[in-house]
TILUM-363543 format. One record per residue: residue in one letter; x, y, z of N, C-alpha, C in turn. Coordinates in steps of 0.05 Angstrom, whole numbers, plus 5000, padded with zeros to 4 digits. Example, Ala and Ser with C-alpha at 12.3 -4.5 7.8 and 13.67 -1.06 7.14 Angstrom:
BEGIN
a526448865156524649105156526449345156;s525749555142527349795143525850015157;
***
This chain:
BEGIN
m400911114848398410984840396610974866;i397210944892396410904916396011134931;d396911374923396811614942394411724951;h392211664933389511764942387611544946;l388811284955386911054959385411074984;n382710994979380810955005381910715019;w383210715036384210445052382010285065;a380310415078378010285092376310185073;a375310335050373510185030375309975017;t377910025014379209814993379509565010;a380109585037380309305052377909175052;v375709275056372609135053372209055025;f373409205004372809094982374308844972;i377208874980378908614981377708414993;g376908405017375808215031373708045021;f371508195008369608054995370307944970;f372108044955373407964930375007664934;l376007724956377807434966375207174971;l373307284986371107104989370306984966;v369407134947368306994921369806854907;t373106944907374806744896375106454906;v375206434937375106204950372606034943;l370106194935367906054929368205934896;g369506114886369906054861371005754855;f373605724871375005444866373605284882;v372305284902370605094921368505014900;a366905134885364505074869365204864848;a367904804847368504524831367804234846;h367604294868366304044881363504084891;w361804254881358904274884357404134866;k355403984872353903834854355703694832;r357803534850359503404833359203254807;g360603284791360403154760363203154752;d363003034729366202984715366003284696;l367903434705368203684695369903634666;n370503424664371903394635369703374609;d367703374623364903314606363903594600;l363303684575362603944568359604014582;n357903804581355103844597355203894627;e357803794639357903814666359504114671;w361404154652362904374662361804634648;g360104584625359304854613356304894619;l354604654631351604714635351304614668;g353104554679352904434705351304224712;g351404074688350003794688346903834685;r346104044679343204124678341604034704;r343204114728342004024754341104234769;f341304484759340404754779337404754782;g336404734806333804774812332405054812;a330405164824328705374818330405604833;w331305514858332705714874335805824862;v337105584854339605664838339205814815;s337505704799337605804776336006104779;w334606174795333506454801336006644807;f338106554821340406714825342006774802;l342106504788344406454764342906684738;i340306614734339606734713339407034717;g339007084747338407384752341607494747;g343107404756345607474759346907454729;d345707294710346607314681345407554670;l343307654674341707854662342408114671;y342508144698342708394712345308444719;t347008594705350008574706350708794723;a354208834725355209054739354409304726;y354909284696354309474675351709564678;t349909424686347209484689346909744715;v348409644735348409824754349810104750;i351410044733353410294729351710454704;a351210304682349910464656347310554660;v345310384670342710514671342710764682;p343810784712343111044720345011304709;s346711164694348811404679347211524658;v345611394644343811484623341811704636;l340611624659338311844673340012024678;y341911994690344412264701344612434677;a345012334653345712484630343512584614;v341412454611339312504597336512444603;g336512374628333612354642331812114635;a329512174630327811924631328211694607;y329511784585330611614567331911334575;g333111384597334811174609333010954617;f330711004619328810804634327710534616;f328610604589327810404567328310114579;a330510094596331509844605329309684623;v327809844637325809744657323809574637;p322309734618320309554608321109324590;y323609314581324509104563324608844577;t325908934606326208704625323608544638;i321608694631318608604637317808434613;i318808494589316808434565318208134562;i320808064570321807854567320807604581;y319607634606319007444625315907224612;p314007404596312507234584313607044560;l315407164547316707024527318306794538;l319606844558320806644574319406414582;y316806454593315006294606314106104585;l313906244564312206094540314005884518;t316605984518318005854499319905704509;f321305804528323905664536323505354545;p321505324563321105034570320904824546;r319504924526319704784501323004744491;l324004974488326704954486328804764499;w328304774527329504594550328704334541;a325904234539325203964532326903814510;v327103994486327803854462331203884465;a332204044479334804044484335703834502;h334103794522334803534546334803234528;r332703264512332403034498334702944478;k335503154465337603134438340503194450;n341003254475343003344488344503604469;y342403794464343604064450344604224473;l346604294472348404474492348204784486;t347404854462347005184451345005184432;a344505424428342005464411343105384381;s345105404373346105314350345704964346;d346204844365345804564362342604544362;y341104664374338204594366337704684333;v338804924325337804984301338904824278;l341804674283341904474265340304244266;g339504154292337603894289335203984278;r334304224279331704294272331404354240;y333104474231333204544205335404384182;g336904254199339004104182340404244165;n341404544176342904694156345304794172;r347504674167349904754182351105034175;w350405144154351105414152349705604168;l346805544175344705704194346105674218;e347405414228348005324251350905594257;l352305604237354905714239353906044241;a352006134229351606414225349606464255;v348606274268347706324297349806344320;a351906134315354006144329356006384325;f356406514303357606704298356606964311;t354106984307352707214319353407224345;g352607014360352507004391355507094401;i357606994390360307014398360907354392;l359907404366361007714357359707894378;a356807854388355308054404356508014434;t357607824439358107734470361207894475;m362907904462365707964463365208284478;p363808474463363608754475362008704496;y360208584499358308504526360108434554;i362308254547364308214568365808444573;a366708604553368508824557367109014573;l364509074570363309274586362409194613;q362808924622362608864647365308934665;l367508944648370409034657369909344662;v368309524640368209764644366709834673;g365009634684363709684705364809674729;m366509444725368409414747370709624751;e371709754730373709914729373110194739;r370910224737369110494746369710464778;v368810304789368810264817371910234827;i373910104815376510084824377810374822;e376710514802377910794798377310964824;a374710924830373311074851374611034878;l375810784880377210744905379810864909;g380810964885383211174887385411034871;f385110824860387110704845388110874820;e390110954819390911104797393511004784;g394211104762396610984743396411134714;r398211054701398811164672398710984656;g398211004631398110764612396710504623;l398310274620397010014623397009954652;m398910144670398410114697396210164708;s394610364696392110394705390310154706;h390709984689388909734684390109494703;l391909564720393109304737390809184755;p389809344771387809214789385709004774;l384809124751382409024737383808784724;t386608764710387408584699387308324721;v388908394746389308164767386708044773;a384208214775381608144784380907904761;f381307984735380407814714382107564710;v384507564719386307324714384907144737;i384207274763382907044781380706954771;l378807124758376607014747377306784727;a379206824710379406674687380106354697;l381606384715382806134732380305954743;y378806114762376905924775374405894754;t373805994737372105924712373405674698;y375805694694377005474678376805214697;r377005264718377304994737374304914740;s372605064748369904974758367705004738;g367905194720365905174698363305344708;l360905284705358605434706357905404737;r359105194751358505234779359705414792;a361705594785363005814795361106024795;p359906164774358506354777355606254793;a354906054790352205914802352705974838;m354905934840355105944870355506194880;i357606434862358206684869355306804868;a353706774852351006914846349706984872;f349806754887348206794914349107004928;v352007034931353307214946353007494934;k353507524906353207754887350107844895;d347807714888345807864893344707914921;i345107804935344407884965346208164968;m348408164960350108444968348808634951;i347808594927346708814907344208914922;y342408694932340208784943340908954971;i342808844986343109065010344009305003;f345609374979346709574971344409744960;v342509644945339809804932338209874955;i337709714973335809754993336810005012;a339709985017340610215031340210485021;a340910494991340710724975338310844977;i336210654971333310804969332210854994;v333410775012332610855042334111115053;v336311085050338711265063338511505046;i338911525022339311765007336811925004;p334111825001332412005007331612115027;a332611975052332312055080333712305082;k336512315070338412535072337612775056;l335912725034335412915017332913045018;g331112895036328613035044326112905031;g326712705019324612495006324812514975;y323112314961323512294934322512514920;g320712674934319612914919321913134913;a323413134932325913354937327613244914;i327912964907329912844887329612914864;f326712854851325512934829325413234820;d325013394842324913674840327913784826;a329913654848332713784841334013604817;a333013404810334113294784332513364764;g330313464764328913624739330113854734;a330714034758332014274753334914264740;a336514034750339413964737338613864706;l336913744701336713674679336113884657;a334414034662333314264650335414474647;k337514474666340114684663341314544644;k341814284639343514144622342514184593;a340014184592338714214564338914474553;a339114684573339014984566342115014559;l343614934570346614944564347814834537;s346414634535346714464508345614584485;g343414694490341614824473340314514450;s340314324466339314104449336514054452;k334914084434331614024440330713734446;a333013544442332413294445332913204470;a334013314486334813264513332813184530;a332512974546329912974562330313054588;g328213064601327913174629327412914643;l325012984662323712734676321912624662;l320912744640319412614623320312584594;l319512374578320312364551319212594532;t320912684516320112904500318412764475;p316912874461314712744439316812524422;k319012644415320612534394322012254405;q322012254429323512044446321811774449;i319111824446317111614451317211344433;v317411434408317611204388320611034391;p322611184390324911044399325710904426;f323511004444324010904472322510644471;i319910604458318710424453320110214438;t320810294416322310064399324809954407;l326510154418328710064435327909814458;a326109904472325009694493324509444482;f322309444462321609214449323909054433;g325309164416327509064402329508894425;s330209054442332108944464330708714475;g328408724482326908444493327308204473;l326808214452327208064428330407944431;a332008114438334707994431335607874460;v335107974488336407914506336807624514;l334507454512334807214517336207034495;m336807194473338007004453341007014456;y342507144473344907144477345806874489;p348606764483349506504491349306474520;h350006714535349806704560347106624574;a345006724560342606724574341406444564;m342606324543341606064535343105824554;t345405904561346905724580345405784608;g344905984615343506014640340705834645;m338905824618336705704617336805424613;l339005314595339205004596340604894616;s341605034636342504864662340704844680;a338204954676336204874694335204564693;r334204544720333404194723331104124709;s329004294699326804214682325504474668;g323804414652322004624637320504814660;n319504644683318004774700319904984717;t322204874721324205084735324605344723;i324505354694324505574681321905764683;r319605584686316905724690316805884715;i317805794739317805834761319806134759;n321506134750323706344749322306554732;a320606474707319206704690317706854709;v316506714733314606864754316207004770;a318406924777319507044802321807264796;l322807204772324907404763324407714758;p321407724757320908044753322008184777;a322508084800323108224822326108354819;y327208254800329708384788328808674777;s326908614762326108864748325009114762;v323809004789323709234808326209344816;m327909184826330109244833331609474810;l331609374785332809564765331709844765;a329009834769327610124767328510284793;l329610164813330210284833333310394835;i334910194820337810214810338010494793;a335710534773335710734754335411014768;l334010984786333911244803336211364813;m338111164820340711324834342011514813;g341211514784342011714765341111954776;y338311984785337512254790338212314818;m338312074838339412164864342512354859;a344012214843346312344840346112604831;l344612684815343913004805343013124827;a341413024846339913144867342113244890;v344213014892346513044908348413224902;g348713324877350713504863353313374849;v352513144846354812994832355613094806;h358113184801359013264776361613134768;v361012994747363212804732362612844702;k365112794689365712824661364112614648;n365012354658363612154649361712044665;p359212034654356911984666356711674683;q358811524676358911234680360111304709;d361011484717362411534744360011614767;a357911644754355811824775355211644799;v354211364790354411194812356311134835;p358211124825360811084846361011354860;h361011554848361211854867358911874881;l356511814875354211854893354611684919;i355611424915356811264935358411344959;l360311494944362311624961361711864975;s359011994967358912264979356812164997;v355511985003353511905019354411725040;f355611495031355911305052358411285070;p359011155091361711195104363610965089;d366011005095367910865080367610585076;w367010475102366410155103364410045085;f362310205081360410115068360610175035;v362010395032363010435000364410224991;g366110075006367809824997365509604997;f363309585012361709345009360309414981;c359309654977357509714955359609674925;f361609774930363909754905364309474896;a364609284921364709004922362408894906;a359808954915358008854903357508884875;i358509124866358609214839360309004815;a362909004831365208854820364508554820;i363408464840362908144837360208174818;g358808374816356408344795357708354768;a360008434764361608414735362208134735;l363408024757364707724754362607514745;v360007504755358607334751357307294715;p356507514711355707524683358107454665;a360507624670363007574655363707284647;a363007114675363806814676362006684655;i359506764658357206584645357206664615;m358206874611358606994579360706824569;s363306884583365106694570365006374569;i363106274587362305984586360805974560;g358906124554356806054536358306154512;a360306314503361506354478363506144474;a364606024499366405794495364405534483;n362305474499360405274490360205264458;t359105484450358005544423360405514405;f362805614409365205604394365905314390;t365905144410367304864411364504674397;r362404764403359804544389359404604366;n359704904355358304944332360305124312;i363105174319364805224298367405014292;w368304974316370904834321370404514314;k368104414326367704084324366204074293;p364504174285363604134255365704244233;f367004434238368404514217371304454215;i372404414237375404364243376204054251;h374503974272375303744287372803584287;p371503484264369103314269369403064291;a371502924291371602684302372802724334;m372002994342372603084372371402894388;n372402774413371102634429369602834457;a368502744475367002874496369603044517;r371602904520373603034538375503214518;e375403184493376603414477375203664473;e372403624476370703824475371003984499;a371203874520371604034546373904174551;v376104034539378704224538378604444519;i377504394494377904644478375404854490;a373204814501371205024514373205154537;k374705004552376405144575378005304568;l379205254542381705394531380405664521;m377905584502376505834493375606054511;s374605904531373606074556375806304562;l378206214559380306404570380706594547;i380906484523381806644499379206924495;v376906804505375007034508375307274526;k376007174546376307344570378907544563;v381007394551383207574542382707804522;g380807664501380307864483378208054497;a376607994510374708244526377108454539;l378908314554380608474565382008644548;a383408574533385008754510383308954499;f380808904497378609094486378409384500;i378309324527378709524545381409654546;l383009494546385709654550386509764523;f385809714497386609834473384709974457;v382009984464379610094452378610274471;p377810524462376510744478373910634491;t373610694514370610574528368210674512;k368210884501366010974491365310804459;f367310754447367410494427366310254436;a366910204457365809974466362709934471;l361910224483359210254491357610254456;d358910364443357610404415357010114401;l359109894405359209684396357109504413;q356609514440354609374457351809434448;l351509694437348709764428348009604405;l350209514389350109394361349109104368;g350408994395349608704403347108674401;g345008814413342608764416341208704385;m341908874368340908894342341808604323;w344308544335344708274319343708074332;m343208044354342107854370339107794360;a338107994358334907974349334907844321;q337107794305336907704281337107374283;i336807264301337106954310334806874317;f332807094330330407024337328606864322;p328406954298326006764278327306484278;a329506404274331006174272330505974299;v330606084321330505944349327605944356;i326406174360323906194371321706094354;f321506204323320106084307319605804305;g322205644302322505374299321005174321;l320805344348319505154367316805094366;y315905244343312305194341311805124309;t313805154294313505114267315305004253;r314904844228317304774213317304864188;w315105084181314805164158317005314145;f318705494162320605594152322805444142;n324005484116325905364107328705484116;g330505264124333305374135334605564114;w335005524090336505714074334405984074;a332605974078330906234077331206374105;l331506254125332606374152334806464148;l336906354134339606474134339806684116;a338106694097338206924081336907194093;g334507104110333707324131335407404144;w337007234162339407324182340807514168;a342507424143343907604130343007894120;a340507884110339008134107338808314131;g338108194156337508344182340708454188;m342608284187345308374196346608614181;v345908554154347008794139345509094135;i342809044141341109314141341509374169;g341509244189341809364214344609474219;t346709354216349309454214349709704195;w348609684170348809974157347410164168;l345010124180343410384192345110454214;a346510264230348210374255350710524249;w352110474227353810594220353910874212;t355511094224356211364211359311384217;p360011634204362811644209363711674237;a362211794252363211934279362611674296;a361111514296360211314320357811114309;w357310904325354810734320352710834331;v350110874318348010994330346210744331;p344610754355342410514357339610594347;v339110844335336210894316337011044296;h335011064274334911184250332211294245;n332511544228329911634220328911484200;v326711394195324611234178324511434156;f325911404130325211534105326111794107;g328311884117328912154123326912324141;s324912194150323312394168324712424202;s322612544213323412564245322512304260;f321512104249320611874262322911704263;a323911654288326111494296324911244305;v326811004297326010734303328810594314;y328610404332331410254339331510074316;n334610124309335209944285334809614286;g334309504312334209244314331209164302;i329309314305327009274299326409274268;t328009484256328009544232329109204215;a331609174221333008934219331608694219;f330508704241328408454251325908394231;l325008614221322308604204323308514178;a325508654165326908564144327108304141;n328708184165329407894170327107754161;v325107774181322607584177321207594150;l321307834137319807884112321607694089;v324707704087325607584073325207274079;a325307204102324806924112322606804100;a320106984104317906844101317606814069;v318206994052317907024025319406764011;l322206764019323506524011322606254017;s321606254049320705974052317905924036;a316206104023313906054012314805923980;l317805993977318205913948319905733946;l321405663971323005373971322205163980;p322304893970321704643977323304594008;n321804504030322704514053323504174056;t325604084045326703784043328303674066;a329503904080331903814098331003704122;r332803494132332103314153331503504176;d329303404198328703504219329203294243;d331503324255331803094276330103104299;t328203304304326503314325323703224313;r322103114342319103074335317803194348;a314803254348312803434365313203314390;e313303064396313903014427316103054435;d318303184422320603214439320303514451;y318303674448318103904459316303914481;a315303724485313603664508314703634537;d314203754558315303664590316003374589;l318403354599318903074605317702974631;p317202734632316002614659317702614681;d316802634711318402664730320402424732;a319702194725321201964723323902024712;q323802104679325602194666327402424680;l326302594688327502834703329402694728;a328702534743330102404761332802234754;e332802164730334801934717337702094714;
***
């Protein structure tokens, strides 16, 4: 298993992993609160200021799989992989305008999840369940894909094995993650996010400076990458294969995929958890202005796919492109540092995702449908146990389901999450929509989107409209059907359900109340 192990890189890797493990357990004593209360364990007591939130939300949205997957798409098919950059830009105006309102009403009403808010706003427990179910459904493969990113760098260190033994290092890493998340809650990923983001920035800055210097500049990188992509297209005989520029047929799928992903990304339970843990609505606004720095970094990370082509990296699995690029360019000790940055970049979002899913399950499935009389301490216990179950489920996904299938399911995740957008975001500004109509719209969007994505061979993210060559992201089609159904039924149905919120609940809290 260790005959080909890169010992120098592995020693550095383990050293940094041990550092974040210690931080994960120490975090239980940071911003001390009663971790037997779900508000403290699952949202950090809503006390994270702008600086902590910047690292936490950034670590939440920009994951290890981002570092692996985005460059791998550019390595495999070229410019089409850049869709991830515009969609991360689209989300910040939405974040600035809407989430301070959601934070304000959630703070006043003690809502811990999007489903809590939906129940309070529309008084419909089945809509609450639909939002909770969608979030957990889409989160599971997302956590699994963080493990894919971690596993890629562990294998690149030289760990080998057969069967389940090949997953042993990954399993050990995730058991450690499970233990300190159980103990420290959201404080653990918040503290580790500082280390993770600093390491990622060092890694990216080194890559964008050192690699072009070795290859003769970015002009030489683009020339070499363009030639490599043209060769791939010629060998595959595919007219759809992209080079350094999009083909005409890829422009509309590119735009709709970027826009649809932007609708979805802030709806995930882990994104909600990161936002609602902020100290104030103004903290969210500050982060909406500052977080685009991560989008700049993402564009630079994406270019590593072209760098791998220019260096001459040849791998069967495109997800191995970045690890092998790092191995071919940097000394062993820095390889260990870079691989540790990517692995730690998996731990932070995986922890937040499991906490977000656990909060949602506890508050919006277990409590209302199984144990309505549950007290605050019991809520925290169930959430902690559920966070472990979610991690075990994600690990089992990697152990027993082919990675390609996991990626296919992740592409479904964005489509699914876009279907709760109307219930959450529209409700911040209007009470016109009927809860039952929104539930019907959600069901229509889920069925249509999943049906469009299904093929006998694999899940596909886009479809041709009316059998033409005009392709659109499934999430956009499903979202439009969702809104249409919800709007028509809302016009027909009386809106008599109780609304527990008032107009003033959505306004910013005074400083005196924030200090309490």
